[in-house]
C-alpha positions as CSV (number, residue, x, y, z in Angstrom):
1,M,17.8,-26.9,-89.8
2,T,20.2,-29.4,-88.3
3,D,22.5,-28.8,-85.3
4,A,25.6,-28.7,-87.4
5,E,24.0,-26.2,-89.8
6,I,22.9,-24.0,-86.9
7,G,26.5,-24.0,-85.7
8,I,27.8,-23.0,-89.1
9,F,25.1,-20.3,-89.4
10,G,26.1,-18.9,-86.1
11,E,29.8,-18.8,-87.1
12,R,29.0,-17.0,-90.3
13,R,26.8,-14.6,-88.6
14,R,29.6,-13.7,-86.2
15,A,31.9,-13.1,-89.2
16,N,29.5,-10.3,-90.2
17,W,29.7,-8.6,-86.8
18,I,32.8,-6.5,-87.7
19,R,32.1,-3.0,-88.9
20,L,34.1,-1.5,-91.8
21,R,34.7,1.6,-89.6
22,T,36.5,-0.6,-87.0
23,M,38.9,-2.0,-89.6
24,I,39.5,1.5,-91.0
25,V,40.4,2.9,-87.6
26,L,42.7,0.0,-86.9
27,R,44.4,0.5,-90.3
28,W,44.9,4.3,-89.5
29,F,46.7,3.3,-86.3
30,A,48.9,0.9,-88.4
31,I,49.6,3.6,-90.9
32,V,50.7,6.1,-88.3
33,G,52.9,3.5,-86.7
34,Q,54.5,2.6,-90.1
35,L,55.2,6.2,-91.0
36,T,56.7,6.9,-87.6
37,A,59.0,3.9,-87.9
38,I,60.1,5.0,-91.4
39,A,60.8,8.5,-90.2
40,V,62.8,7.4,-87.1
41,A,64.8,4.9,-89.2
42,E,65.5,7.6,-91.9
43,Y,66.2,10.7,-89.8
44,V,67.3,9.4,-86.4
45,Y,69.3,6.3,-87.2
46,N,70.2,7.4,-90.8
47,L,69.5,3.9,-92.2
48,D,70.0,3.4,-95.9
49,M,66.7,1.8,-97.2
50,E,64.2,2.2,-100.0
51,T,62.3,5.0,-98.4
52,G,60.4,5.8,-101.6
53,L,59.0,2.3,-102.0
54,C,58.2,2.2,-98.3
55,I,56.2,5.5,-98.6
56,M,54.5,4.0,-101.6
57,A,53.4,0.9,-99.7
58,V,52.0,3.1,-96.9
59,G,50.4,5.4,-99.4
60,I,48.4,2.5,-100.9
61,S,47.0,1.8,-97.5
62,I,46.1,5.5,-97.1
63,I,44.3,5.5,-100.5
64,G,42.4,2.3,-99.6
65,N,41.3,3.8,-96.3
66,L,40.1,7.0,-97.9
67,V,38.2,5.1,-100.6
68,A,36.5,2.9,-98.0
69,T,35.7,5.9,-95.8
70,F,34.0,8.0,-98.6
71,I,32.3,5.3,-100.6
72,F,30.8,3.0,-97.9
73,P,28.5,4.1,-95.0
74,Q,30.0,4.1,-91.5
75,S,27.5,1.5,-90.4
76,K,28.5,-1.1,-93.1
77,R,29.2,-4.6,-91.8
78,L,31.8,-6.6,-93.6
79,S,30.9,-10.0,-95.0
80,E,33.3,-12.8,-94.3
81,T,34.7,-12.5,-97.8
82,E,35.2,-8.7,-97.5
83,N,36.8,-9.2,-94.1
84,L,39.2,-11.9,-95.4
85,L,40.2,-9.6,-98.4
86,M,40.9,-6.7,-96.1
87,V,43.1,-8.8,-93.8
88,I,45.0,-10.4,-96.6
89,F,45.6,-6.9,-98.0
90,D,47.1,-5.8,-94.6
91,V,49.3,-8.9,-94.5
92,L,50.6,-8.4,-98.0
93,Q,51.2,-4.7,-97.4
94,L,53.1,-5.4,-94.2
95,A,55.1,-8.3,-95.8
96,F,56.1,-5.9,-98.6
97,L,57.4,-3.4,-96.1
98,L,59.4,-6.1,-94.3
99,F,60.8,-7.2,-97.7
100,L,62.1,-3.6,-98.2
101,T,63.5,-3.4,-94.6
102,G,65.4,-6.6,-93.9
103,G,62.8,-9.4,-93.7
104,L,62.9,-11.4,-90.5
105,H,66.0,-9.4,-89.4
106,N,63.6,-6.6,-88.8
107,P,62.1,-6.8,-85.2
108,F,58.8,-5.5,-86.6
109,S,58.2,-8.8,-88.4
110,L,56.2,-9.9,-85.4
111,L,53.4,-7.6,-86.4
112,L,52.4,-10.1,-89.1
113,L,50.7,-12.0,-86.2
114,A,48.2,-9.2,-85.6
115,P,46.0,-9.6,-88.7
116,V,45.9,-13.3,-88.4
117,T,44.7,-13.1,-84.8
118,V,41.9,-10.8,-85.8
119,S,40.8,-13.2,-88.6
120,A,40.9,-16.2,-86.2
121,A,38.5,-14.5,-83.9
122,V,35.8,-13.7,-86.4
123,L,36.2,-15.7,-89.6
124,P,35.1,-19.3,-90.3
125,L,37.7,-22.1,-90.0
126,G,38.3,-22.5,-93.7
127,R,39.1,-18.9,-94.3
128,T,41.3,-18.7,-91.2
129,V,43.3,-21.7,-92.4
130,L,43.7,-19.9,-95.8
131,L,45.0,-16.7,-94.2
132,N,47.4,-18.7,-92.0
133,A,48.7,-20.5,-95.1
134,V,49.3,-17.1,-96.8
135,A,51.0,-15.6,-93.7
136,L,53.2,-18.7,-93.3
137,A,54.2,-18.6,-97.0
138,L,55.1,-14.9,-96.7
139,V,57.1,-15.5,-93.5
140,T,59.0,-18.3,-95.1
141,G,59.7,-16.2,-98.2
142,L,61.0,-13.4,-96.1
143,V,63.7,-15.7,-94.8
144,F,65.3,-16.0,-98.2
145,Y,64.1,-12.9,-100.2
146,H,64.5,-9.4,-98.7
147,L,66.5,-6.3,-99.2
148,P,69.2,-5.9,-96.6
149,L,68.9,-3.1,-94.1
150,K,72.1,-1.0,-94.1
151,T,73.5,1.8,-92.1
152,E,74.7,5.1,-93.6
153,S,78.2,3.7,-93.7
154,G,77.1,0.6,-95.6
155,Q,77.1,-1.9,-92.8
156,V,74.4,-4.6,-93.2
157,L,72.2,-5.0,-90.1
158,R,71.5,-8.7,-89.7
159,I,71.2,-11.2,-87.0
160,P,72.9,-14.7,-87.0
161,D,71.3,-17.3,-89.2
162,L,70.5,-19.4,-86.1
163,F,68.4,-16.5,-84.7
164,V,66.7,-16.1,-88.1
165,F,65.7,-19.7,-88.0
166,G,64.5,-19.3,-84.4
167,Q,62.5,-16.2,-85.5
168,W,60.9,-18.2,-88.3
169,T,60.1,-21.1,-86.0
170,A,58.6,-18.8,-83.3
171,M,56.4,-17.0,-85.8
172,T,55.2,-20.2,-87.3
173,I,54.3,-21.6,-83.9
174,A,52.7,-18.3,-82.9
175,L,50.6,-18.2,-86.1
176,V,49.1,-21.6,-85.3
177,F,48.9,-21.2,-81.5
178,I,47.4,-17.7,-81.5
179,S,44.9,-18.6,-84.2
180,L,43.7,-21.7,-82.3
181,Y,43.7,-19.8,-79.0
182,A,41.7,-16.8,-80.3
183,R,39.3,-19.1,-82.2
184,R,38.7,-21.3,-79.2
185,I,38.1,-18.5,-76.8
186,T,35.8,-16.7,-79.3
187,Q,33.8,-19.9,-79.9
188,E,33.3,-20.5,-76.2
189,M,32.2,-16.9,-75.6
190,S,29.8,-17.0,-78.6
191,A,28.4,-20.4,-77.5
192,M,27.9,-19.0,-74.0
193,G,26.2,-15.9,-75.4
194,D,23.9,-18.0,-77.6
195,A,23.0,-20.3,-74.8
196,L,22.3,-17.5,-72.4
197,A,20.0,-15.9,-75.1
198,A,18.2,-19.2,-75.4
199,T,17.9,-19.4,-71.7
200,Q,16.4,-15.9,-71.5
201,M,14.0,-16.8,-74.3
202,A,12.9,-20.0,-72.5
203,L,12.4,-18.0,-69.3
204,A,10.5,-15.3,-71.1
205,R,8.3,-17.9,-72.7
206,A,7.5,-19.5,-69.3
207,Q,6.8,-16.1,-67.8
208,K,4.5,-15.2,-70.6
209,L,2.6,-18.5,-70.1
210,N,2.3,-17.7,-66.4
211,D,1.0,-14.2,-67.2
212,L,-1.4,-15.7,-69.6
213,G,-2.5,-18.1,-67.0
214,G,-3.0,-15.2,-64.5
215,V,-5.4,-13.5,-67.0
216,I,-7.2,-16.8,-67.6
217,A,-7.5,-17.6,-63.9
218,A,-8.8,-14.1,-63.2
219,A,-11.3,-14.4,-66.1
220,A,-12.4,-17.9,-64.9
221,H,-12.9,-16.5,-61.3
222,E,-14.8,-13.5,-62.5
223,L,-17.0,-15.4,-65.0
224,G,-17.6,-18.3,-62.7
225,T,-20.7,-16.7,-61.0
226,P,-22.5,-15.5,-64.1
227,L,-21.8,-18.8,-65.9
228,A,-23.3,-20.7,-62.9
229,T,-26.3,-18.4,-62.9
230,I,-26.8,-18.9,-66.6
231,K,-26.6,-22.7,-66.1
232,L,-29.0,-22.7,-63.2
233,T,-31.5,-20.5,-65.0
234,S,-31.3,-22.5,-68.2
235,G,-32.0,-25.6,-66.2
236,E,-35.1,-24.2,-64.7
237,L,-36.2,-23.0,-68.1
238,I,-35.7,-26.5,-69.5
239,E,-38.1,-27.9,-66.9
240,E,-40.7,-25.2,-67.3
241,L,-40.7,-25.5,-71.1
242,A,-41.3,-29.2,-71.2
243,D,-44.5,-28.6,-73.2
244,R,-42.8,-26.3,-75.7
245,P,-40.0,-28.3,-77.3
246,E,-39.0,-25.6,-79.7
247,L,-38.1,-23.2,-76.8
248,Q,-36.8,-26.0,-74.6
249,S,-34.2,-26.8,-77.2
250,D,-33.0,-23.2,-77.1
251,A,-32.7,-23.4,-73.3
252,T,-30.8,-26.6,-73.6
253,L,-28.4,-25.0,-76.1
254,I,-27.8,-22.1,-73.7
255,R,-26.8,-24.5,-70.9
256,E,-24.5,-26.5,-73.2
257,Q,-22.8,-23.3,-74.3
258,A,-22.3,-22.3,-70.7
259,D,-20.7,-25.6,-70.0
260,R,-18.5,-25.1,-73.1
261,C,-17.3,-21.7,-71.8
262,R,-16.4,-23.4,-68.5
263,D,-14.4,-26.1,-70.3
264,I,-12.6,-23.6,-72.5
265,L,-11.5,-21.5,-69.6
266,R,-10.4,-24.6,-67.7
267,S,-8.3,-26.0,-70.7
268,M,-6.8,-22.6,-71.3
269,G,-5.8,-22.3,-67.7
270,R,-3.5,-25.3,-68.2
271,A,-1.1,-23.0,-70.0
272,G,-0.1,-21.5,-66.7
273,K,-1.3,-20.2,-63.4
274,D,-0.2,-17.1,-61.6
275,D,-3.1,-15.9,-59.4
276,P,-2.3,-15.5,-55.7
277,Q,-3.9,-18.8,-54.9
278,V,-1.3,-20.8,-56.8
279,R,1.9,-18.8,-56.4
280,H,3.0,-21.6,-54.2
281,A,2.1,-25.3,-54.2
282,P,3.2,-28.6,-52.7
283,L,6.6,-29.9,-54.0
284,M,5.1,-33.0,-55.5
285,E,2.4,-31.0,-57.4
286,V,5.1,-28.8,-58.9
287,I,7.0,-31.8,-60.0
288,R,3.9,-33.4,-61.5
289,E,3.1,-30.1,-63.4
290,A,6.7,-30.1,-64.8
291,A,6.4,-33.7,-65.8
292,E,2.9,-33.5,-67.3
293,P,3.9,-32.6,-70.9
294,H,6.1,-35.8,-71.2
295,E,3.7,-38.3,-69.7
296,D,2.3,-39.4,-73.1
297,R,5.6,-40.0,-74.9
298,G,5.7,-43.8,-74.4
299,K,7.8,-43.8,-71.2
300,T,6.6,-44.3,-67.7
301,I,7.3,-41.5,-65.3
302,L,7.2,-42.5,-61.6
303,I,7.1,-39.6,-59.1
304,D,7.9,-40.7,-55.6
305,G,8.1,-38.7,-52.4
306,D,7.1,-39.0,-48.7
307,C,3.9,-36.9,-48.3
308,E,4.5,-36.5,-44.6
309,G,5.7,-32.9,-44.0
310,E,5.7,-32.1,-47.7
311,P,7.0,-28.5,-48.1
312,L,5.1,-25.8,-50.0
313,I,7.4,-24.2,-52.5
314,L,7.3,-21.2,-54.9
315,R,5.8,-22.0,-58.3
316,R,8.5,-20.0,-60.1
317,P,8.8,-20.4,-63.9
318,E,12.5,-21.2,-63.5
319,I,11.8,-24.2,-61.2
320,I,9.1,-25.6,-63.4
321,H,10.9,-25.1,-66.7
322,G,14.2,-26.3,-65.4
323,I,12.8,-29.5,-63.9
324,R,10.7,-30.0,-67.1
325,N,13.9,-29.8,-69.2
326,L,15.7,-32.4,-67.0
327,I,12.7,-34.7,-67.2
328,Q,12.5,-34.2,-71.0
329,N,16.2,-35.2,-71.3
330,A,15.6,-38.3,-69.1
331,V,12.6,-39.3,-71.2
332,D,14.6,-38.8,-74.4
333,F,17.2,-41.3,-73.3
334,A,15.3,-43.7,-71.1
335,R,14.4,-47.2,-72.3
336,T,11.1,-47.5,-70.5
337,T,11.0,-45.7,-67.1
338,V,12.0,-42.4,-65.5
339,E,11.9,-42.0,-61.8
340,V,11.6,-38.7,-60.0
341,E,12.4,-38.9,-56.3
342,A,11.8,-36.0,-54.0
343,T,13.2,-35.8,-50.5
344,W,13.5,-33.0,-47.9
345,T,14.9,-32.2,-44.6
346,E,14.8,-29.2,-42.3
347,S,17.7,-27.6,-44.2
348,Q,17.3,-28.7,-47.8
349,I,15.0,-30.0,-50.6
350,S,16.3,-32.5,-53.1
351,V,14.9,-33.8,-56.4
352,R,16.6,-36.8,-58.2
353,I,15.7,-37.7,-61.8
354,V,16.9,-41.2,-62.8
355,D,16.3,-43.0,-66.1
356,D,17.0,-46.5,-67.2
357,G,18.9,-45.6,-70.3
358,R,22.6,-45.9,-71.1
359,G,23.6,-43.0,-69.0
360,F,25.8,-40.0,-69.8
361,P,28.8,-40.6,-72.0
362,P,31.7,-40.9,-69.6
363,H,33.9,-38.4,-71.6
364,L,31.1,-35.8,-71.3
365,L,30.4,-36.0,-67.6
366,G,32.8,-33.2,-66.8
367,R,31.2,-31.0,-69.5
368,I,27.5,-31.5,-68.8
369,G,25.8,-28.2,-68.3
370,D,28.2,-26.3,-70.6
371,P,26.7,-24.9,-73.8
372,F,27.8,-26.7,-76.9
373,M,26.3,-27.6,-80.3
374,R,25.7,-31.2,-81.0
375,S,27.2,-32.8,-84.1
376,R,24.9,-34.1,-86.9
377,R,22.9,-37.1,-85.7
378,T,23.1,-40.4,-87.5
379,E,20.1,-42.2,-88.9
380,S,20.2,-44.8,-86.0
381,Q,20.2,-42.0,-83.5
382,R,17.2,-40.4,-85.2
383,Q,15.3,-43.7,-85.1
384,A,16.2,-44.2,-81.4
385,R,15.1,-40.7,-80.4
386,P,12.6,-39.5,-83.1
387,A,11.1,-36.8,-80.9
388,Y,14.5,-35.3,-80.0
389,E,15.4,-32.2,-82.0
390,G,17.5,-30.3,-79.4
391,M,20.6,-28.3,-79.9
392,G,22.5,-29.6,-76.9
393,L,21.4,-26.5,-74.9
394,G,18.6,-28.1,-72.9
395,L,20.7,-29.2,-69.9
396,F,22.5,-25.8,-70.0
397,I,19.1,-24.0,-69.9
398,A,17.8,-26.2,-67.1
399,K,21.0,-25.8,-65.1
400,T,21.1,-22.0,-65.5
401,L,17.4,-21.6,-64.6
402,L,17.6,-23.8,-61.5
403,E,20.8,-22.2,-60.3
404,R,19.1,-18.8,-60.5
405,T,16.7,-20.2,-57.8
406,G,19.6,-21.2,-55.5
407,A,19.9,-24.8,-56.6
408,E,23.0,-26.9,-57.0
409,L,23.0,-29.6,-59.7
410,S,25.1,-32.8,-60.0
411,F,25.2,-35.3,-62.9
412,A,26.3,-38.9,-62.6
413,N,25.7,-42.4,-63.9
414,G,24.0,-45.1,-62.0
415,H,26.5,-47.7,-63.3
416,D,29.3,-48.0,-65.7
417,P,27.7,-47.7,-69.2
418,F,30.1,-50.3,-70.6
419,A,29.5,-52.9,-67.8
420,A,26.6,-55.2,-67.3
421,P,24.2,-54.3,-64.4
422,R,24.8,-56.1,-61.1
423,S,21.3,-56.3,-59.9
424,E,17.7,-55.4,-60.9
425,D,17.4,-52.7,-58.2
426,E,20.6,-50.9,-59.3
427,H,20.0,-47.6,-61.0
428,Q,20.9,-48.2,-64.7
429,G,21.0,-44.8,-66.4
430,A,21.7,-41.2,-65.8
431,I,21.2,-39.5,-62.4
432,V,20.6,-35.8,-62.1
433,E,20.2,-34.4,-58.6
434,V,18.9,-30.9,-57.8
435,I,19.4,-29.6,-54.3
436,W,18.1,-26.3,-52.9
437,P,18.6,-24.8,-49.5
438,R,15.1,-25.1,-48.0
439,E,14.8,-21.4,-47.3
440,A,15.5,-20.6,-51.0
441,I,12.2,-22.0,-52.3
442,A,10.1,-23.2,-49.4
443,V,7.2,-21.1,-48.2
444,D,6.2,-20.7,-44.6
445,T,2.9,-22.5,-44.0
446,R,1.6,-19.6,-41.9
447,T,2.3,-17.2,-44.7
448,A,0.7,-19.5,-47.3
449,R,-2.5,-19.6,-45.2
450,A,-2.7,-15.9,-44.7
451,P,-5.4,-13.8,-46.5
452,L,-4.5,-13.5,-50.2
453,G,-6.2,-10.2,-51.1
454,R,-7.3,-9.3,-54.5
455,N,-5.8,-10.6,-57.7
456,T,-3.3,-8.1,-59.1
457,L,-3.8,-6.6,-62.5
458,V,-1.7,-8.0,-65.4
459,E,-0.3,-5.1,-67.4
460,N,0.9,-5.4,-71.0
């Protein structure tokens, strides 16, 4: 599934979030308001209007609500087509009431904006445009075609034509503006929700790998002694059974299988580590662990740092996964080389990831770290980055995870992507810098060297 298709799927899924019961309740409120307005106009202000037709229009809404209430279950979710049809019905019903009561001379004509706003927040773009077109046509028609609203004495209640034109202009602008505003806000909220869900999934996956690593590390520790004993004993048997080849081959097989068990435990332990001995590690080792999955992707990853006074830091899943995502992004865009530079002082720890690619697009520098779906990639982009299948959420996930550990991230370009490089030593591509307060992730050396105690049990 491509990124564009994922975005469309998410939009359609959100269109199915609205419950039928919610629309029914909102319509009941509208019905009560309409009946109240008709009663006040008829019995308080003694207006001469088509009361029977108005009651009929409201009665149709009542019948529709009752049918929906008794036929469909309360938990029913409306599809985008059903949602569109319900909103169009509400717009037509309200427009018919306005036709009977003065058109745009009626101050309640502004209520036509409400259904359109609801649709813009939940429906796909095409159906929102369709509903806006229907509402705009009805508003325009009400300017010229409507029954006049009269008092009991026969006086026509109307506003000047200039005000009618202003009312039509204001409603037209409001239809477009409110639709765009509601749609934009909803899209950003949905994108943020999807991105946070992806972040939680990534963190949960990293945590599960660490838990798995804890089980494996504990198993390797507990099985180390019996495996060593089996290997030692089998070696002695091999020497003693030199004159009995058929039994010596069995002893040799036992030693080989013991070595195989050791290798299996060692390879499985690479998925993660979480026993007390490796809850903290030197900064450079954590960076190497984060970069390891991308070392065989055809790009050179250079890790540089002064080993003197190197701090011990927490091996938190957020740190490893966040730095790994940043390195992955650098490898995706680099031409040949990615440099990871680590520096530290008494107050802070910094990691800079620099690639020799084209850098971040200038128009996106201010948005980097925000969740957004990428547009469909061209064939040339696929050839340039064949291993890249991301959704544009990688940097957001990395930023969110690292900020949870107290880090601050900054994104920049080493040079103007449209200008030629000035020197060979100049950074050529994107630069990502992660800075932590030292106390946020550093571990006191005295604490690190204290007795560790027993490995804790990992519970399901």
